[in-house]
N, C-alpha and C positions, 0 to 999 in steps of 0.2 A: 502493500499499500504506500502510496505518494501522498501528498498536500502541499501544494501551490503556495510558497510562502510570498513570492512576490517574482514576478517576469521571468527570469530562466532559473530561476533558485527553488529547489523543491525539499520538503521533510521527507527522509527515508529511513528514520528511526523506528524503535521497536516502543509499544505501549507493555507495561510490564504490572499486569494488575496487580498479582499473587504475592511481588516478593513484601516482607517486613519488616528485612532488617539492611543495614547499612553500614560500614567499617567493623565487620565482625556483629555483633550484637549490640552495638555503642548508641545508634541511630535507630527507632523504632520510627516507622513508614507506617502511618494510619491509612493515608490514602494510595499506595502502593507507586510508582514511580514510572519517567519515562526516559529513554537513551534518544538523545537528541544527534542524528547525522541529519546530513546537509549536504545536497546534491547540485553544484552549478552548471549551467549547462551555456557557456559562451561559446565564442572562439576557443578557448579552451575550456576542457571537462573536469571539475576538480570534486573532489568528496572531501569533505571537512568532517571530522572522526569518525568512527564507526560505533557499536554499541558493544553491551557485557558480553563476555565471552557466552554465556551461556546461550545466548542466540546469535551466536555466529551463522549457523548452518540458516536457517529463518532468515536474514539480515540478507546474507549472499544470494538466497534464491528470489528475494524481494527485488534485491538489487539487479539481478540479472533481468529481471520482467521489464526492467526500467529501460535497460542500457546493455550494450556490449559492454562486458569489463576492459577489455583491451582498449577501450575509449577514453578511459581515464588519464589524463595527463598528469594529473598532482593528488598528492593525500594529503592532508593539513592535519597533523595532527597535535591538537591543543594541549595536550593532556595524558599521560599512559596511563593512569588506574585503569584497571580493568573494565570500568564501568564506562570509560569513553574509547578506551583503544584495544579492548577486548577481542573484538574478531578481526584484528590488525593480521595475525597470523594466516588465518584463513583465507584472507581475500590477498595477501600477498605470496601467497602458496599459487595462484590462480594470474597473479600482476607482478610477478618477482620483480622486474625492471623498472616499476612505478616510483618516480622521487618522493621522498616524503619531508615534508617543511615541517620543521619543530626546533625548538629553541636548543642550546647548547646540552642544558641541563636533559632536555626531551632527549636527547640521543642516548645517554647514559639510561636514563629512566625505560627505553622503550628496548633498549638491549636489555636492563636487567628482567622487564619482564619476558620479555618474546625470544631472548638469545640471539638474536641474527644479528650480528657485528657487519654482515656484509652488505646488510640494504641500503640504499643508495640513499643517504641522508643531506638535507640541504638545511644546514643552519642559518637561522633568522635572526634578528634581535629587532627591538624597539624603532619603526620608522622605514625598516627595509620594505620593499614592494614587489609585489609579483603581477606582473602583466597577462590576465585572462584574455584581451581582445575587446572587440567592439568598443575601444576608449574606455574600460574599466579595469580597474586592477585592485587588487588584495593588500593590505597596510595592515603589518604584526605589529601587534604590542604586548610585550613580555609582563606578565602579571604574574610575577615571582611570590610564593608563596601566598597565594590568594587560589586556592590552599596548598600548592606543592611548588618545590624550586621551580618547575617545568611549565607551569602554567603561562600559558597566553593567549589573548584575543587576537581575533582577525576581523578587520575593517572592509567592505565590499564597497569602492566609490560607485557612482552612478545611483545606486540601487539603496546608497546610504544604511548598509545592514550592519551590525556591529555583531557579529559572533561571540558571544561572550564567555565562554565557557562556563565554570562553575558560578561566577558571579551572576547576581540577578535571577537563580533560578529556584526551585524549590522540588523536594522530593512530593509529585502530585502528578497522580495520573486520572486523567479526566476523556469523558468521550470526546471534549474538543482540545482543539489545540492553541487557538489563540486568546488573548487574557480576557479580551471583553465578552466572549461567549461564555466565559466561567463566572461560578459562583464568588462574587467577590469577597465574601465574609471568609471563604473557605481558602481562596488563593492568597488572600494577604497574612492569615492565620499560616498557611504553610510557609509564607516566603520568611516571614520574623522568625518563625521555628528554627528555617534551615540557617538563617544568620546568626541565633543566638547560640545555635549548639555546635555549628560549623567554623563560623568566620568571625565569631568574635575575639579571639586568642589575636587576630591577625587587622584588628580594628584600625588602626593607626596608618596601617597600609592600605586600606581600601579608602580612607579618606585621602590621602595621597596619590592614590590609583587613579582615583575619579578624577581630582584636581588635573593629573597628567591628560588624561583621555579628553578633558574638557574643556584644556589649555590647546589643542590640536584645532580647534575651531571647526570641528567637522560635523554635517547634520546628522542626525542620526533618527529614522524613522521607524524601523525596526530591531528590536534587540533579540534575536535567536540565541537562546539558552541551551545548556547541554541538558538540563534534566526540567521537566515541567513544561508550562506557556512559555509561548512567543509574544511577546509585547509587541503588538502594532496599534493599538488605540491609546493615545497618549504614552507611548513606547517609555520618557524617560520619566515618568513617577516613580519609576521602579529607583530610577538610580538616585531621584531627590530622598528616598525615603532609607537608600543605601549610607547616603551623605548623611542624614539626620539620625542613623541609628549606628555611626560607626565613631561620633561623638558623646562617648558618655552616658549613655542613651538612658534615659528612665522617666518612669510618669507619677502619677500621685495612685502609687500601688504597692503593697505589700505582701511578702509571699510568707507564710507560715510553713516551716516544712520540721516534722519531727516523726519518731517512731516510739512506741511505747510498747510493754512488755503487759503491762495489766493494766492500762488506760489510765494511769495518773497523769503522763506527763498529755496524754491527750484532752485532760481536763483544763492544765493549764494553758496549753494552747487556745482553747474554746472561751475561756476568762480571758486572757492578754486580748484576744481578737476583740472582746467584747470591749475593754476599755478603751482602744484605738477607736473605734466604732462610736462610742459616746464623747470621745474628744474631737475626732474628726471624721465626719457622717459622711462626707462625700469621698473618702477614699476607698479607693476597690481592695478588698481583703480576698485573699486566696488561701485557703488551709489545704494542705495536704499531708496524707500520712505516706512517706516515702516508699513503704514497701508495698503498699497498695497501688499507687500511684505508676502511671507514664513516666518516667525520670526525665524525657524528654520536655514532656510539656512542662516538668518545675522548673525544669534550667531556662525554660522559655517567660515562665513567670519569674524565676530570679533576674531576667534580662531585663525586664518590663520594670521592677521594683524600684525604688527608691531607698526600702528600707526591705532588710531580711530576716526572720529570726528563726534559728536552728534549735529544733528541741529532742531531746533524748533522754531514754531509761539509762541507769547505769548499768552494767554486765561487765562483769571483770573488772570492775574499775575501769571501764573504757566505754564510748559509746557505741549504740548499735551498728551491727557492721554496714547497714545498709545506709544510716547516714554519714558513717567514716567514707563509704564510696563516693556519695555525693557529692561530700567536700572537696574529695579529692579532683572530682570530675570541677567543679567549681575553682578550686584555684587555679586549674589548667586553661580553664575559661580565661579569666584574668580580666574579670568584670571591673569596671572602672567608679569611681565617685558614685559610690553606694553605703549605706551607713547597714550594721548588723548586731546583732547580740544574741546569745545563749542561752536556753533554760532548759530543765529539766528537773523529773524529782529522783532520789533513790533513796532505798533502804538505810545504808549507811554513808562514805563518803561522797559521792557526787562526783566521782572523777569524769564520767560523759560531760560534764558540762565545761569543767576544764580544759578540756581537752578540746572540744568544740571552740572554745574561745580562744583559746591558743593559733588553731586552725583558722578561724577566720579572722584576725591578726595578720596571719602569714599570707592568705590571698587577697590581702591589702584592703581591707573593709574599713572603715571607720566603725569602731566597736565600742558600744556602750556595757555597763557595768552587767554583767550575767545574773540569771534570776534560778536560785535552784532552793528546792524545797524538799524537805523527807518526809517520806509514806506519801500517804494517799491526802489529796489537800482538802482542809475541813473547810468550816464556812471562813475561817481568818484567812486559811489557804486561798483560797478564790479569790477574796477580797483583796490581798495582796498583788496575784495576778492581774488583777482588774484597774489597781491602780498602778501596776508598772506599763502596762498598755497606755493608760492615760499619759505617763510620764512621755515614755517613747514618741507616741503620737506629739506631743508639744515637743520633743527635741526635734523630731524629724520634719516635722511641720514648718521648725524655725533657721533650716538649713536651705531658705531659701530654692525649694528645688523646683526646675522649671519644666511643668508640663509636655508630653511628647508634640503638640501641636506649636512648641516653641521651639523647636529645634533651628539652626542655622543654616543658611543655602550657602553653597562654595563663593566666596569672595573673588572677584576677579574673573568669574568662570561662567559660563551661561549654557545651559543646554540649548544646541541650535534643533529646531526638526524642520525650517524652511532649506529649499534646496539651493539659494543665493549665495553660497559660501564657497570657496574654491577648495578643489578636491584637493586632500596632502599630495605633497610630494614627496619623493625619496630625499632621504638626509644624509650626508654621511655621519658614518659614526667618529667621536673625536674623543681621544683619551687624554686627560689632565697629565702633564709631568710630574711625576713623583714627585712632592718635597726634597731637597738637601737633606741626608740623615746621619748623625752622628755618630762616632765609632762611642764603645762603653767607657771608653779611657775621657770623650769627650762631654759625656752627659753626666757631667757632675751635679749634684744635689745643689738645686737653687738655682740652678740656669734657665730653669720656664717658671718662676715663680714660686706661688704658693697655690697654686690651685690644683690637688690630686683630687676632686672631685670625679667619682664614678659615673659610669654611664651604662643603662642597661638597653638590649635589644629587645625590642616589647614582642618583638615576632617571636623568639625562641630561647630566651633569657641570656644570652652571653653576657657578659662584662667589660667593658673596657677600662680599666685601670692604667690611669695615665703612669705612674710608676713602672710600671710592666711593659707599656707601648705594646705594639705588634709589629714584631721585626720581619714576620712573613710580608707584612704591605710595607715594608720600608719606613715604618714610623718607629722612633728611636723612644728607648726607657726615657720617662721625665718628659714627655709631649700632651701639653692638657688639651683638653676636646675640644676648645677651639681652633688649636691648630692641628689637627687632624685636616688632611687634606678632604677637601669636597668628594675624591673619588673612592675613598675607604670605604670597604664590604665587611659585613658583618664575618668572620671567616667560619662561622656554624652556617648560619643561613643564605647568607650573600647577598642579604637587601643590605642598603645604602643609611647615610645616617640621620635619613628623615625618621626613620623606627626609634631612635633611641633617645632614652629620655633619661633625666638627672635622678642619680641615688646616693643616698649618704652612707 
């Protein structure tokens, strides 16, 4: 089956109604997903991405009904994970000499997945173009760590289509393919769930990359994603949402999540919620028992929240296992500028509450004093919980939380939807000359001032320490961050200085 996207561009992907999980069992899909592959038939015939390896034979059979495979001039592989490039081996077995266009990191990823180093790889960088005839070209944009090092997007001039890879998509299978045909509530719920569970750790990079794409000044009429809908009506609305979500997003929303052995901590959760509601009646409050709830729904709720309460009974002097697992994921997602507090009931020492409190601090939350009660809450205990909720509501309301609809728009960049802008031209790659490097003997204490503040890569958590420098990139020990060259890349994930933040 194929569906026309625009002019000579067709969707030739697969809809997967049955799949339940992504990334092992870490992301539960409530509504299936789609694997979006696109066929462009201009003077040159181009295939952008394939599908999950589970559907390789079906994909090839469908593609052969549409076209003689030998007519495919180029294959664009934007990302090597199996849900994008799983059918590549089966396809290449039929057309082994077809060039594959991908990033430099993409070559390593594709070989790692398919073990075919002899394929004809053509490495592309941001701004490189591929002429496909009829006055049209493909322009490549590297999207490192959105959400893999090999990721890239592709822009088609003339038709103004951005093939966006994982960005702006969602795991959502629907009988329709275009955004204006779908249930809007379901669609945006899945968009936010996808962003909050998968892309949140890379939020600073999302913001920077959107600004980079918009700075190209190209019109975007259609955004063709790798999963879920194709955005054709007001296509750039999802770009604006991503920009908003990438900036320490929060609503007037509080999430309470807990696990309880005998119901005592559940009673506390209800009472705290009552206190919050009495003080702040317009605040949305969501309560989840983590052992009985979809954790991806819980994480999406935390993403929307200005404040989070995490509660647990104490078992073996530690928190309940599912609470501990959730906090580990929360730590990895690196939510920004959110408040939090720990609570729980126990028979003895209350070790769970202490450990939750410590983990919330480690995860970067602004943490309030915890609430611990012994045994089953009595009337006084319930009243204590209610008062605690009132106090939290007052504190969190005083933090001047900005509602979601107040998010900033990109500065000095505008989403263009008309066809009045010049098409992008190929640009030559330029590399700055490395700064002069001192020898160890020359790098003496005090030569670079007193700035020894470290900087954290928000993508992979690698830390630049000025005392150590980064010798592999000719950055000498003692080099303060402001003197590190603009061409510097994180040695772990390969992202530039724009994603680093100061740490003490």
